N, C-alpha and C positions, 0 to 999 in steps of 0.2 A: 675469633673474638667478637662478641656481640657489642653493638654500639647503642648506647642510650641516647635518646633524643628528648630534650625539652622541645615542645612543639611550637616554638616561635620561628618566624622567618628571620634568621640571623643574617648579618651583613654578608658573609661569604656566599650566600645563596641569591643575592639580589640580581646578579647578572643572569643566572639561570632562570630565575623567575621572570625577568623581563622578556627573555627570548621565548620561553615556553608559553607565556601569556598570549603571545601573538600567534602561536601555532595550535592552541587547544582546539580551535574550531576548524582546523584544516581537514582535508579529506584523506590525509596520509594514514599510514598504518597506526592502529590504536595500540598503545602499550599493553602488553599481555596482562599486567596486573592492575590495569585501571579499574576493571570490574571487581578486582579483589578488595579494593578499599570501599567499593560499593556505594559511591555517592550518586545522587540524582539532582537535577536542577530544581530550585524552588524560587518563587518570587519573594521579594523582601516583605510584601504584604502578608505572607503566610507566617512570618516570624519577625514582626516589626521590632522586637526587642533585641535581635541579633545585630550588633554593630561591628564596624571595622575600625581598628586603630590605624592611624595614618600619620606619616611624616614624609612629605615629598622631599624635603631637604636631605633627609637621611637615606631614603629608599627609592628616590626618583619618582618621576611623574607617571610611569606605567602602573596601571591598576591603582591609581590615586595614592600611591605611597603606602599601600596596606602592608602591614607586617604581622599583625595579630588580630584576634577577635576579642569581643567583649559582650556583655549583656546588660541591658538597662533594667535595673531593679527599682529605680526611682526616676522621676522625670529629670533630675540632675545628677543621678548617681549610677555609675557603671562599674560592674565588677569585671576584673580581668586577672590574668596570671601575673604573679610577681616577677617571674623571669622575663616577661615581655618588657619590663621597665629596667632591666639590668643595664649597667653601663656598657657591657660588651655588646649588647644589642643596639642601644641608642647612641653609643659613642660618647656618653657622658651621663650625668644625672638627669632624670626626666624634666626637672624644672628648667634645665637649660635648652631643652628642645623647643624652640620658639614656635614651631608650626605643628605641635602635637594636637591632633584632632580626633574626634569620633565621627564616623560617617554612619548616618542612620537612614533607613528607608530607601536605600539604593541597591538594586539588584546587581547591576553591571558596573563594575569599578572602572571600566574604560570610558564610561559616559559621565559627563559632568552634570547630567540632568537627573532630576528625581531625588527625593530625599533631601537631607540637609547635612552640612558639615558644621560641627560645633566645636569650638576651641575648648581644650581642657584647662580649667582654671586652677585646679589643685590635684596633686597626686599623693596618695598614702600607700606605701608599700609595707606589708606586714613585716615588722622588725624581727619576727621569729623565723622568717623564711630562711631555709638552709639549702643552698644550691647543690650540696653533695648528696643529701638524702631526699631532696625535693619536698621536705616537710614545709607546711605553711605557705604554699605557692599561690598566694592571692594578693590582690591590690585593689584599691578603691580610687576611682577617678571622679572628681567633681566637675561638672560642666559649667561653662560660662553662661549658657542659656538652657532653659528647660526643653525637653523633648515633648512631643504630644502625649497626652495621657494614655492613649492606646498603645504606646511604644513600650510600656512597662510590663514585665512578667512577675507573677507572684513566686515566692520562694517556698520550697517544701521544708517545713520544720521537722525536727527530730520525731521519729515515729510515724511520719506520713507514709501511707501505703505506696506512694510513688517510688520509694526506695526498695520495694520488695524484690528479692532475688528472682530472676526469671522474667521480670516485667519488661515490657517493651519501652524503648526510649529512642530519642532522635538527637543527633549531634549536628550542629550547623557551622558552616564556615567557608572561607575562600581559600583554604589550604591546598596543599599538594594532592593531586588526584591519583598519582601513580606510585608515590614513594621514591620518585626519581627526579624531583624538581620540576614537575609539570603543574603550573598554577593556573586555575581557571580565571576567566574574567568575571564570571557571575557566581552568585551565592549557590551553594550546594548543601545537601543534607544527606545523612546516612542513618538508616535504622539499625539499632543495636539492641542488646539486652543487658540488663543489670546482671552481673555475674557474681558467683560466690566469692567472698573475700579470700577463701582458701586458695582459689585459683591464682590470684595476684600475689598472695603471700608466698606461694611456691615459685612463681615466676620471678619475683623480686624479693629475695630473702634478706637482703642487706649487704650485698657485695658492691662492687663499683658501679653497678647498674642503677642503684637507688634502693630505697627501703619502702615497702608498702605498709602503711599504717591504717588499719581498718577504722580507727576512730575518726580520722580526719580525711580519709581518701575513699574513693568509690571505684570499683572494678567494673568495666563495661566493655562490650564488644561482642565477639562470638568466640566460643571456646575453640572452634576449629579454625579461627582466623577468618579473614574476609573483610567485613565492614569495620571501619575504624576511622578515627581522626588522624591527622598527619601534620607535617610542618606547615606553619602558617595559620593553623586552627587554634593555637594556644589562647586560652582565656575565653574561648567561645562557649556557648551554652550546651549542656546536656539536659534535655527536657523529657519528663515523663508525666503522663496524665495532666498535661497542661501546666505543670509547675517545674521550676528550675531545681534540679537536683545536683548538678555538677558543673565544674569548669574544666575545660580541656587543660591537662597539665603535662603528662609525660608518658613514655613507654619505650619499648625496644622496637625500632623500625616502625612499620605501619601495616596493620592487618595481618601480622604474623601469627600462626597457630602457636599457642602456648605463651604468647606475650600480649595480653590484652591491654587496652588503653587504661590509663590511670587518670582519674578526675579528682579535683578537690571536692569534698563532700560539703554541700551548701549548708546543711544544718550545723556543721561544725564551724563554718565561716560565720554564720549568724551568732553562734555561741561566743566565738572569739570577739566579735565586734559588739556584743551586747544587744544585738537586734532580736527582739522577742516576738515581733510580728512580721509576717511575710509581706 
């Protein structure tokens, strides 16, 4: 039986994440499929719009309480996945998480130096989000203080060539690097390609694994498997030609052939929110 993953760092994985975070940099044997997910380290300055969602009260102090990713599309506006703010993930509604923060400009989550931590003033979760089908998996965070102007990325509107099938894209996050609960301390990225909708429609036809909807979702990864997002990357950015085209949402496993990553299509998010300009 295949297992569907929404790509948040859920509560049951916290202990595994804490242990593995301390061992990622060790000289021991490397997990055989670490290279399968295909990540490589990047500095936060290379993608200043990639942010970490944090709650130390909920997820502990290791790795600054990171549990999901997000992307700054305005100085006080961050997009993330709706399932990251689910009660099962946070232990209650997001407005009751007193220390919910966004960490911006920090490469290494073990360090308290560099970047800034900004409190989340308000949360808006798409009311049309459906956890069974994964439809509408996005949310908007409003920050208590503005981020620097250069921390914001532009969004690709409908018809933008950045969405072209076969085009190169990059996904960023602090998520699992092996598919086995091995979480890095530092930001990583993976190069993927925008894949045909037909590939995800075949992989996710509408059974218990979820439903791929080409109008609101984007298919990306590698047809043969390999490079992909994973647990803990949810809500993070998929970027092509310097513009945001997707948010990490869901998939079957991580980096599996025939099970590409599914992203929320940013042009549809803009349409839903009534945002007409990137």
